[in-house]
C-alpha positions in Angstrom: 25.7 92.2 142.8 25.0 95.8 141.3 27.8 97.2 139.1 28.7 101.3 139.5 27.4 103.1 136.6 30.6 106.0 136.5 29.2 108.7 134.0 29.1 111.7 135.9 25.0 112.9 136.1 23.7 116.1 134.2 24.3 118.0 137.6 28.3 117.9 137.4 28.5 117.5 133.5 26.2 121.0 133.3 28.7 122.8 136.0 31.7 122.0 133.7 30.3 123.3 131.0 28.9 126.6 132.6 31.5 127.2 134.6 34.5 124.8 133.2 36.6 122.0 135.2 38.5 122.3 138.4 41.5 120.4 137.8 43.3 119.2 141.5 45.9 116.9 141.1 45.5 113.3 142.2 48.8 111.6 141.2 52.2 112.9 141.1 54.3 110.5 138.4 57.7 112.9 138.5 58.0 116.4 139.0 56.8 117.1 135.9 54.5 114.9 134.6 51.1 114.9 137.3 47.4 112.9 136.7 44.7 115.1 137.1 40.9 114.9 138.0 38.1 117.2 138.1 36.0 117.7 141.6 32.8 117.6 139.7 32.4 115.2 136.4 35.6 113.1 137.3 37.6 113.6 134.1 41.2 112.8 134.2 44.0 114.3 131.7 47.6 114.3 132.3 50.7 116.0 131.3 52.1 115.2 127.9 55.8 115.4 126.4 55.3 118.9 125.4 53.3 119.9 128.7 50.6 120.1 127.8 47.0 118.6 129.8 45.4 115.4 127.5 42.9 112.8 128.2 44.1 109.7 130.5 43.8 106.8 128.2 45.2 103.5 129.7 47.9 103.8 127.2 49.1 107.2 129.2 47.9 105.4 131.8 51.3 102.3 131.7 53.4 105.3 130.0 53.3 107.1 133.9 53.3 103.6 135.9 56.3 103.0 134.0 57.5 106.5 133.9 56.7 106.2 138.4 58.5 103.8 139.0 61.6 104.9 137.2 61.4 107.7 139.1 61.1 106.1 142.3 64.1 103.8 141.5 66.1 106.8 140.5 65.6 108.8 143.6 66.0 106.2 146.0 70.0 105.1 144.2 70.9 109.0 144.5 69.3 108.9 148.2 71.7 105.7 148.6 75.0 107.3 147.2 74.2 110.4 149.2 74.4 108.9 152.4 77.4 106.8 150.8 79.0 109.6 149.9 78.8 110.5 153.6 79.7 108.5 155.5 83.6 108.2 153.4 
């Protein structure tokens, strides 16, 4: 069984050092919280409570998962209320 090395190679790291990271949104947690990944070196960031970008650590992954669950539940509940109010 082979194990894969997830560390970026030297060329993408060098590209990001010279030209900067090219972050793309990989996950929309809520309207304001998103997760980003650099398409070259695979560095992951997220937004914190102040709106700045910070490193995506396991702690923040867990926080984002809980936020996403709460956000999804609230959106579903508001959709149900809107449907019920339109019927009556």
